[in-house]
Backbone as ProteinMPNN parsed JSONL, in Angstrom:
{"seq_chain_A": "MTKRLILIRHAKSAWDDPLVPDHERPLNPRGIAAASDLGQWLASRGYVPEEVLCSDALRTQQTWTGIAAALPGAPAPVLKPALYHAGPDVMLAVLRHATAKTVCILGHNPGIAEFAHRLVKHAPLNTEFQRYPTGATLVADFGELDWAEVGYGQAEPADFIVPRELVD", "coords_chain_A": {"N_chain_A": [[100.875, 124.522, 88.002], [103.51, 124.382, 90.12], [103.95, 122.092, 92.756], [105.057, 122.17, 96.111], [106.716, 120.555, 98.756], [107.545, 120.828, 102.128], [109.283, 119.058, 104.296], [109.569, 118.231, 107.563], [111.346, 116.964, 110.282], [110.626, 116.881, 113.725], [112.254, 119.114, 116.07], [114.989, 118.744, 118.468], [114.068, 116.95, 121.339], [113.161, 116.957, 124.854], [114.405, 114.704, 127.284], [114.606, 114.517, 129.95], [112.741, 114.017, 131.961], [111.496, 111.1, 132.9], [108.883, 110.431, 133.416], [107.174, 111.835, 131.827], [104.805, 111.404, 129.332], [105.438, 110.11, 126.028], [104.079, 111.464, 123.929], [103.677, 113.951, 125.022], [106.156, 115.071, 125.337], [108.324, 117.83, 125.527], [110.228, 120.253, 123.554], [113.779, 120.483, 123.983], [116.193, 122.953, 125.213], [118.1, 123.158, 123.101], [116.606, 122.22, 120.973], [114.592, 124.166, 120.802], [116.097, 126.392, 120.017], [117.034, 125.38, 117.577], [114.656, 125.148, 116.084], [113.994, 127.838, 115.76], [116.229, 128.67, 114.253], [115.814, 127.105, 111.944], [113.448, 128.253, 111.011], [114.366, 130.809, 110.321], [116.163, 130.112, 108.302], [114.401, 128.933, 106.39], [112.82, 131.207, 105.807], [114.788, 132.898, 104.72], [115.244, 131.739, 102.301], [112.873, 131.873, 101.043], [111.047, 129.847, 101.422], [108.099, 129.39, 102.276], [105.426, 127.916, 103.719], [101.979, 127.476, 102.788], [100.17, 125.903, 103.916], [100.124, 123.894, 106.778], [100.642, 120.771, 107.998], [100.547, 118.978, 110.815], [101.842, 116.707, 113.187], [100.117, 115.879, 116.197], [101.636, 115.816, 118.48], [103.358, 117.312, 121.259], [106.042, 118.156, 120.813], [106.271, 118.433, 118.014], [104.439, 120.452, 117.521], [105.603, 122.54, 119.004], [107.948, 122.791, 117.56], [106.976, 123.802, 115.125], [105.933, 126.252, 116.067], [108.292, 127.615, 116.78], [109.547, 127.776, 114.279], [107.636, 129.166, 112.754], [107.654, 131.725, 113.831], [109.587, 133.132, 112.468], [108.653, 133.338, 109.919], [107.009, 135.181, 107.432], [103.568, 135.771, 107.553], [102.939, 133.162, 108.384], [101.021, 130.2, 108.435], [98.523, 128.905, 110.737], [99.026, 125.748, 112.287], [97.553, 122.706, 111.072], [96.462, 120.3, 113.065], [97.199, 116.913, 112.982], [96.371, 113.991, 114.194], [96.926, 111.479, 113.062], [99.48, 111.698, 112.055], [101.219, 111.312, 114.14], [103.869, 109.429, 114.924], [103.607, 108.205, 112.431], [103.754, 106.009, 109.611], [105.286, 105.869, 106.288], [103.209, 105.448, 104.345], [100.871, 106.396, 105.557], [101.601, 109.074, 105.886], [101.782, 109.815, 103.196], [99.104, 109.51, 102.446], [97.93, 111.549, 103.996], [99.215, 113.788, 102.846], [98.127, 113.69, 100.289], [95.668, 114.83, 100.628], [96.125, 117.481, 100.891], [95.776, 121.011, 100.199], [97.001, 123.402, 99.461], [99.498, 125.216, 97.492], [102.148, 125.193, 98.441], [103.175, 123.086, 100.895], [103.701, 122.091, 104.256], [104.838, 119.418, 106.203], [105.074, 118.177, 109.433], [106.667, 115.784, 111.352], [107.684, 112.584, 112.696], [110.506, 110.402, 113.284], [110.747, 106.807, 112.91], [109.317, 107.082, 110.569], [109.159, 109.537, 109.05], [111.663, 109.843, 107.889], [111.82, 107.593, 106.23], [109.657, 108.157, 104.564], [110.59, 110.526, 103.3], [112.801, 109.46, 101.901], [111.501, 107.708, 100.152], [109.944, 109.442, 98.618], [111.579, 111.102, 96.988], [113.226, 111.418, 93.784], [115.918, 111.097, 93.675], [118.456, 111.057, 96.172], [119.269, 113.986, 98.116], [122.483, 115.677, 97.987], [123.577, 116.01, 100.507], [124.95, 114.225, 103.144], [123.667, 113.777, 105.551], [121.055, 113.294, 104.989], [120.522, 110.585, 104.861], [120.387, 109.793, 107.556], [118.461, 111.508, 108.626], [118.234, 113.364, 110.92], [117.069, 114.916, 114.047], [115.17, 117.809, 113.4], [115.815, 117.793, 110.717], [115.256, 118.936, 107.428], [113.598, 118.733, 104.461], [113.141, 120.086, 101.275], [111.056, 119.684, 98.653], [110.1, 119.353, 95.255], [107.237, 118.802, 93.209], [106.406, 119.285, 90.624], [103.801, 119.706, 88.234], [101.782, 118.155, 89.29], [98.676, 117.294, 90.916], [98.047, 117.254, 94.423], [96.594, 114.991, 95.127], [97.463, 113.145, 93.328], [100.104, 112.555, 93.798], [102.978, 110.464, 94.323], [105.353, 107.946, 95.341], [108.821, 108.442, 94.54], [108.58, 110.641, 92.854], [109.317, 113.23, 93.474], [111.467, 116.037, 93.17], [114.374, 116.783, 94.795], [114.834, 119.928, 96.247], [116.153, 121.279, 98.225], [117.958, 120.753, 101.284], [118.519, 120.547, 104.752], [120.086, 120.397, 107.974], [119.758, 121.268, 111.43], [122.289, 121.541, 112.727], [123.988, 122.462, 110.756], [123.354, 125.087, 110.564], [124.325, 126.515, 112.656], [126.358, 129.121, 113.755]], "CA_chain_A": [[101.44, 125.176, 89.17], [104.393, 123.443, 90.82], [103.668, 121.813, 94.167], [106.277, 122.064, 96.915], [106.569, 119.984, 100.098], [108.605, 121.048, 103.111], [109.119, 117.911, 105.193], [110.403, 118.54, 108.723], [111.321, 116.155, 111.496], [110.642, 117.765, 114.894], [113.56, 119.443, 116.644], [115.45, 117.932, 119.605], [113.138, 116.977, 122.475], [113.709, 116.73, 126.197], [114.271, 113.351, 127.831], [115.048, 114.602, 131.344], [111.706, 113.542, 132.887], [111.009, 109.825, 132.383], [107.452, 110.281, 133.684], [106.405, 112.539, 130.809], [104.46, 110.521, 128.213], [106.111, 110.46, 124.774], [103.258, 112.417, 123.18], [103.737, 115.255, 125.708], [107.538, 115.495, 125.512], [108.594, 119.131, 124.913], [111.564, 120.48, 123.013], [114.791, 120.931, 124.943], [116.697, 124.26, 124.77], [118.732, 123.031, 121.785], [115.521, 122.075, 120.0], [113.942, 125.475, 120.659], [117.02, 127.2, 119.204], [117.071, 124.808, 116.229], [113.412, 125.513, 115.403], [114.153, 129.243, 115.375], [117.212, 128.693, 113.16], [115.168, 126.553, 110.752], [112.523, 129.27, 110.523], [115.152, 131.859, 109.654], [116.678, 129.525, 107.061], [113.285, 128.834, 105.449], [112.468, 132.561, 105.396], [115.863, 133.46, 103.889], [115.181, 131.105, 100.987], [111.527, 132.039, 100.505], [110.275, 128.604, 101.58], [107.037, 129.687, 103.235], [104.26, 127.095, 103.402], [100.64, 128.048, 102.904], [99.409, 124.922, 104.688], [101.001, 123.13, 107.655], [100.026, 119.567, 108.53], [101.458, 118.733, 111.93], [101.519, 115.728, 114.221], [99.576, 116.568, 117.373], [102.558, 115.712, 119.618], [103.82, 118.613, 121.729], [107.327, 118.556, 120.232], [106.09, 118.902, 116.634], [103.764, 121.747, 117.612], [106.593, 123.526, 119.442], [108.867, 123.001, 116.436], [106.332, 124.731, 114.196], [105.86, 127.571, 116.705], [109.615, 128.218, 116.647], [109.787, 128.059, 112.865], [106.657, 130.148, 112.27], [107.992, 133.068, 114.316], [110.472, 133.782, 111.498], [108.052, 133.32, 108.586], [105.936, 136.164, 107.225], [102.267, 135.191, 107.235], [102.914, 131.709, 108.627], [99.684, 129.715, 108.788], [98.357, 128.061, 111.923], [99.121, 124.345, 111.875], [96.41, 121.81, 111.162], [96.954, 119.147, 113.821], [96.785, 115.631, 112.41], [96.773, 112.884, 115.066], [97.424, 110.358, 112.258], [100.908, 111.888, 111.777], [102.009, 110.937, 115.31], [104.577, 108.17, 114.64], [103.048, 107.627, 111.206], [104.622, 105.425, 108.597], [105.256, 106.6, 105.019], [101.936, 105.362, 103.622], [99.938, 107.316, 106.227], [102.033, 110.43, 105.528], [101.39, 110.037, 101.805], [97.651, 109.697, 102.435], [97.676, 112.892, 104.52], [99.664, 114.739, 101.83], [97.202, 113.656, 99.14], [94.501, 115.662, 100.957], [96.556, 118.873, 101.014], [95.073, 121.893, 99.261], [97.803, 124.568, 99.098], [100.611, 125.005, 96.561], [103.317, 124.84, 99.253], [102.686, 122.386, 102.086], [104.699, 121.62, 105.213], [104.443, 118.324, 107.099], [105.972, 117.957, 110.57], [106.439, 114.459, 111.896], [108.608, 111.854, 113.563], [111.203, 109.221, 112.79], [111.438, 106.524, 111.654], [108.431, 107.247, 109.418], [109.406, 110.701, 108.196], [112.879, 109.574, 107.11], [111.466, 106.643, 105.175], [108.797, 108.906, 103.651], [111.463, 111.393, 102.515], [113.595, 108.623, 100.989], [110.636, 107.149, 99.115], [109.373, 110.495, 97.773], [112.499, 111.754, 96.05], [113.774, 110.672, 92.655], [117.296, 110.807, 94.079], [118.758, 111.689, 97.457], [120.105, 115.191, 98.077], [123.904, 115.388, 98.174], [123.892, 116.07, 101.933], [125.012, 112.872, 103.714], [122.757, 113.69, 106.696], [119.743, 112.856, 104.509], [120.353, 109.169, 105.202], [120.016, 109.676, 108.982], [117.316, 112.382, 108.873], [118.261, 113.647, 112.359], [116.07, 115.883, 114.515], [115.197, 119.076, 112.696], [116.102, 117.642, 109.291], [114.232, 119.584, 106.612], [113.679, 118.498, 103.025], [112.261, 120.85, 100.403], [110.949, 118.847, 97.454], [109.143, 119.84, 94.265], [106.492, 117.747, 92.518], [105.947, 119.688, 89.303], [102.413, 120.129, 88.017], [100.834, 117.184, 89.836], [97.798, 117.618, 92.033], [98.459, 116.478, 95.6], [95.897, 113.698, 95.121], [98.141, 112.261, 92.375], [101.517, 112.34, 94.102], [103.376, 109.142, 94.759], [106.774, 107.767, 95.624], [109.765, 108.578, 93.442], [108.193, 111.714, 91.932], [109.775, 114.548, 93.922], [112.823, 116.497, 92.895], [114.839, 117.515, 95.978], [115.25, 121.3, 95.961], [117.04, 121.726, 99.296], [117.956, 119.915, 102.485], [119.366, 121.125, 105.81], [119.912, 119.952, 109.363], [120.067, 122.422, 112.287], [123.716, 121.633, 113.043], [124.634, 123.202, 109.686], [122.942, 126.491, 110.665], [124.974, 127.144, 113.803], [127.516, 129.94, 113.332]], "C_chain_A": [[102.235, 124.147, 89.987], [104.002, 123.324, 92.288], [104.998, 121.616, 94.892], [105.915, 121.509, 98.291], [107.801, 120.333, 100.92], [108.376, 119.998, 104.195], [110.107, 118.041, 106.35], [110.224, 117.501, 109.83], [111.407, 117.125, 112.676], [112.059, 117.991, 115.404], [113.812, 118.591, 117.892], [114.506, 118.079, 120.805], [113.837, 116.609, 123.778], [113.41, 115.31, 126.657], [114.557, 113.346, 129.331], [114.01, 114.139, 132.358], [111.099, 112.258, 132.339], [109.51, 109.601, 132.603], [106.576, 110.998, 132.659], [106.097, 111.568, 129.669], [105.091, 111.027, 126.908], [105.371, 111.562, 124.017], [103.38, 113.834, 123.744], [105.163, 115.76, 125.905], [107.794, 116.819, 124.808], [109.961, 119.161, 124.239], [112.511, 120.839, 124.148], [115.328, 122.281, 124.452], [117.374, 124.231, 123.391], [117.672, 122.931, 120.683], [114.79, 123.39, 119.754], [114.802, 126.38, 119.773], [117.039, 126.702, 117.763], [115.816, 125.18, 115.441], [113.481, 126.961, 114.922], [115.11, 129.375, 114.197], [116.599, 128.179, 111.856], [114.193, 127.563, 110.154], [113.246, 130.373, 109.771], [115.714, 131.358, 108.324], [115.579, 129.441, 106.005], [112.916, 130.211, 104.911], [113.509, 133.134, 104.443], [115.841, 132.903, 102.473], [113.795, 131.229, 100.344], [110.683, 130.782, 100.559], [109.22, 128.825, 102.661], [105.801, 128.866, 102.871], [102.957, 127.883, 103.565], [99.737, 127.143, 103.736], [100.408, 124.092, 105.485], [100.204, 121.987, 108.274], [100.989, 119.007, 109.561], [100.946, 117.609, 112.824], [101.007, 116.49, 115.443], [100.445, 116.398, 118.622], [103.069, 117.104, 119.983], [105.087, 119.059, 121.012], [107.209, 118.996, 118.773], [105.405, 120.264, 116.633], [104.739, 122.845, 118.033], [107.618, 123.806, 118.347], [108.25, 123.994, 115.461], [106.246, 126.143, 114.792], [107.186, 128.311, 116.554], [109.936, 128.617, 115.22], [108.913, 129.224, 112.41], [106.989, 131.568, 112.693], [108.853, 133.837, 113.314], [109.843, 133.915, 110.105], [106.948, 134.356, 108.454], [104.628, 135.457, 106.846], [102.183, 133.693, 107.434], [101.515, 131.262, 109.035], [99.683, 128.967, 110.12], [98.442, 126.606, 111.466], [97.775, 123.643, 111.971], [96.93, 120.558, 111.848], [96.336, 117.864, 113.282], [97.258, 114.499, 113.321], [97.353, 111.696, 114.293], [98.921, 110.478, 111.975], [101.803, 111.532, 112.96], [102.564, 109.53, 115.092], [104.029, 107.436, 113.42], [104.138, 107.018, 110.337], [104.459, 106.189, 107.291], [103.91, 106.571, 104.306], [100.878, 106.273, 104.241], [100.302, 108.754, 105.869], [101.629, 110.767, 104.097], [99.886, 110.277, 101.709], [97.27, 111.085, 102.947], [98.05, 113.937, 103.469], [98.688, 114.797, 100.661], [95.931, 114.457, 99.388], [94.87, 117.138, 101.124], [95.872, 119.714, 99.932], [95.928, 123.062, 98.769], [98.912, 124.194, 98.107], [101.861, 124.551, 97.306], [102.833, 124.327, 100.595], [103.875, 121.976, 102.951], [104.092, 120.483, 106.025], [105.512, 118.206, 108.171], [105.64, 116.618, 111.2], [107.638, 113.911, 112.632], [109.346, 110.768, 112.784], [110.638, 107.991, 113.508], [110.602, 106.822, 110.406], [108.786, 108.383, 108.491], [110.662, 110.51, 107.345], [112.563, 108.634, 105.949], [110.58, 107.315, 104.128], [109.64, 109.785, 102.728], [112.237, 110.585, 101.481], [112.741, 108.073, 99.844], [110.127, 108.217, 98.14], [110.298, 110.972, 96.667], [112.991, 110.814, 94.947], [115.201, 110.239, 92.948], [117.562, 111.569, 95.363], [119.52, 112.998, 97.251], [121.559, 114.808, 98.363], [124.315, 115.349, 99.647], [123.84, 114.666, 102.549], [124.087, 112.691, 104.916], [121.356, 113.24, 106.282], [119.479, 111.4, 104.886], [119.873, 108.98, 106.636], [118.712, 110.415, 109.309], [117.2, 112.701, 110.369], [117.191, 114.667, 112.756], [116.271, 117.223, 113.81], [115.506, 118.98, 111.214], [114.929, 118.182, 108.48], [114.535, 119.375, 105.136], [112.693, 119.427, 102.331], [112.249, 120.101, 99.084], [109.841, 119.365, 96.548], [108.546, 118.684, 93.475], [106.003, 118.144, 91.132], [104.476, 120.053, 89.303], [101.368, 119.165, 88.593], [99.891, 117.811, 90.852], [98.249, 116.759, 93.205], [97.81, 115.095, 95.6], [96.6, 112.669, 94.231], [99.571, 111.917, 92.768], [101.771, 110.925, 94.61], [104.868, 109.103, 94.995], [107.612, 107.918, 94.358], [109.466, 109.707, 92.479], [108.79, 113.072, 92.278], [111.226, 114.81, 93.555], [113.305, 117.247, 94.134], [115.349, 118.898, 95.584], [116.262, 121.79, 96.996], [116.931, 120.746, 100.457], [118.927, 120.529, 103.485], [119.094, 120.4, 107.124], [120.361, 121.119, 110.249], [121.547, 122.609, 112.577], [124.466, 122.475, 112.006], [124.305, 124.699, 109.74], [123.601, 127.225, 111.806], [126.215, 127.884, 113.33], [128.813, 129.424, 113.926]], "O_chain_A": [[101.678, 123.165, 90.478], [103.756, 124.321, 92.967], [105.927, 120.994, 94.376], [104.939, 121.933, 98.91], [108.937, 120.161, 100.479], [107.386, 120.054, 104.924], [111.321, 117.972, 106.155], [109.107, 117.202, 110.253], [112.176, 118.085, 112.632], [112.947, 117.165, 115.195], [112.952, 117.817, 118.314], [114.189, 119.191, 121.227], [114.929, 116.042, 123.797], [112.316, 114.786, 126.448], [114.731, 112.28, 129.921], [114.359, 113.889, 133.512], [110.281, 112.302, 131.42], [108.935, 108.676, 132.031], [105.363, 110.788, 132.628], [107.012, 110.974, 129.098], [105.252, 112.232, 126.717], [105.998, 112.496, 123.517], [103.202, 114.808, 123.013], [105.366, 116.775, 126.573], [107.516, 116.939, 123.615], [110.744, 118.217, 124.343], [112.1, 121.425, 125.15], [114.949, 122.718, 123.366], [117.236, 125.172, 122.61], [117.832, 123.493, 119.6], [114.413, 123.69, 118.621], [114.285, 127.054, 118.882], [117.057, 127.504, 116.829], [115.904, 125.495, 114.254], [113.072, 127.267, 113.802], [114.833, 130.11, 113.249], [116.836, 128.747, 110.79], [114.12, 127.713, 108.934], [112.795, 130.818, 108.716], [115.736, 132.095, 107.337], [115.791, 129.83, 104.857], [112.721, 130.378, 103.707], [113.155, 133.787, 103.462], [116.363, 133.527, 101.55], [113.576, 130.747, 99.233], [109.705, 130.659, 99.82], [109.433, 128.483, 103.824], [105.194, 129.097, 101.825], [102.859, 128.814, 104.364], [98.676, 127.561, 104.199], [101.416, 123.636, 104.945], [99.221, 122.209, 108.981], [102.107, 118.61, 109.231], [99.766, 117.567, 113.173], [101.422, 117.622, 115.69], [100.035, 116.795, 119.713], [103.198, 117.97, 119.119], [105.199, 120.226, 120.637], [107.975, 119.853, 118.334], [105.75, 121.134, 115.833], [104.71, 123.948, 117.489], [108.102, 124.931, 118.22], [108.921, 124.925, 115.016], [106.466, 127.124, 114.082], [107.202, 129.5, 116.235], [110.527, 129.669, 114.978], [109.392, 130.155, 111.762], [106.645, 132.519, 111.991], [108.846, 135.068, 113.314], [110.429, 134.532, 109.215], [106.042, 134.401, 109.286], [104.6, 134.643, 105.923], [101.435, 133.016, 106.728], [100.892, 131.887, 109.894], [100.714, 128.463, 110.566], [97.979, 126.27, 110.376], [96.962, 123.948, 112.843], [97.747, 119.833, 111.281], [95.118, 117.746, 113.146], [98.414, 114.084, 113.239], [98.196, 110.977, 114.828], [99.573, 109.475, 111.685], [103.021, 111.455, 112.805], [101.811, 108.556, 115.078], [103.991, 106.206, 113.384], [105.286, 107.462, 110.34], [103.596, 107.06, 107.185], [103.508, 107.575, 103.718], [100.073, 106.861, 103.519], [99.421, 109.564, 105.581], [101.185, 111.881, 103.82], [99.445, 111.156, 100.968], [96.38, 111.727, 102.387], [97.286, 114.871, 103.228], [98.457, 115.871, 100.107], [95.188, 114.735, 98.447], [94.013, 117.954, 101.462], [95.449, 119.2, 98.896], [95.6, 123.659, 97.744], [99.221, 123.018, 97.912], [102.555, 123.637, 96.862], [102.165, 125.042, 101.342], [104.919, 121.568, 102.441], [102.954, 120.583, 106.483], [106.704, 118.143, 107.87], [104.489, 116.344, 111.54], [108.489, 114.653, 113.123], [108.867, 110.283, 111.759], [110.101, 108.12, 114.608], [111.134, 106.812, 109.296], [108.728, 108.227, 107.272], [110.714, 110.968, 106.203], [112.993, 108.865, 104.819], [110.739, 107.066, 102.933], [109.432, 109.79, 101.514], [112.321, 110.978, 100.318], [113.202, 107.983, 98.706], [109.904, 107.924, 96.965], [109.86, 111.217, 95.543], [113.148, 109.609, 95.144], [115.641, 109.167, 92.532], [116.955, 112.611, 95.61], [120.322, 113.112, 96.324], [121.829, 113.741, 98.914], [125.311, 114.71, 99.989], [122.81, 113.995, 102.483], [123.755, 111.558, 105.266], [120.557, 112.846, 107.132], [118.346, 111.029, 105.194], [119.047, 108.109, 106.905], [117.953, 109.983, 110.176], [116.205, 112.358, 111.009], [116.495, 115.212, 111.9], [117.395, 117.699, 113.649], [115.464, 119.993, 110.515], [113.767, 117.925, 108.795], [115.581, 119.782, 104.632], [111.541, 119.543, 102.751], [113.294, 119.902, 98.464], [108.775, 119.764, 97.018], [109.232, 117.726, 93.12], [105.245, 117.392, 90.52], [103.97, 120.638, 90.26], [100.172, 119.368, 88.384], [100.262, 118.746, 91.562], [98.774, 115.662, 93.01], [98.431, 114.126, 96.037], [96.364, 111.467, 94.361], [100.192, 111.067, 92.13], [100.916, 110.291, 95.227], [105.558, 110.114, 94.862], [107.179, 107.571, 93.26], [110.035, 109.745, 91.388], [108.769, 113.979, 91.446], [112.083, 113.929, 93.623], [112.704, 118.258, 94.5], [116.192, 119.026, 94.696], [117.123, 122.614, 96.688], [115.95, 120.015, 100.591], [120.016, 120.973, 103.12], [118.008, 119.863, 107.344], [121.249, 121.879, 109.862], [122.012, 123.746, 112.663], [125.459, 123.125, 112.333], [124.923, 125.49, 109.027], [123.456, 128.442, 111.921], [127.028, 127.333, 112.588], [129.876, 129.992, 113.675]]}, "name": "protein", "num_of_chains": 1, "seq": "MTKRLILIRHAKSAWDDPLVPDHERPLNPRGIAAASDLGQWLASRGYVPEEVLCSDALRTQQTWTGIAAALPGAPAPVLKPALYHAGPDVMLAVLRHATAKTVCILGHNPGIAEFAHRLVKHAPLNTEFQRYPTGATLVADFGELDWAEVGYGQAEPADFIVPRELVD"}
């Protein structure tokens, strides 16, 4: 049974209040719209995760809320404090404990970009993959491997999008 990972960097967050701690920073209006757009894009392609592993930061949780509204039967996120500003090795360790066929991880740069680059056999054609901007979403397939066996360089990129490409 092919395993699929949907790897999402949180949408655009608000920086207008310098007194708000980083962990509690919410999405800005553009980020809220982008999360909704990403959810519609995922739904239109049938990319619906059965398990969601999410950083416990407010902006990642709000990103998932916006995405989930467009997905039929979207699961509640499992909040993982370890994913808050995690590096690639921590993200890989979290992924290795996943249990569903299709898993979504929501996290932060720079770790999520480096994780995405290390996972895939080759980069998607989209030039934005190198930057992995806010809302960047990679869909990657791992074949018949169990999550406990996955490692770097094993994923085949199936799709990649950034919110800017979804605006009409």
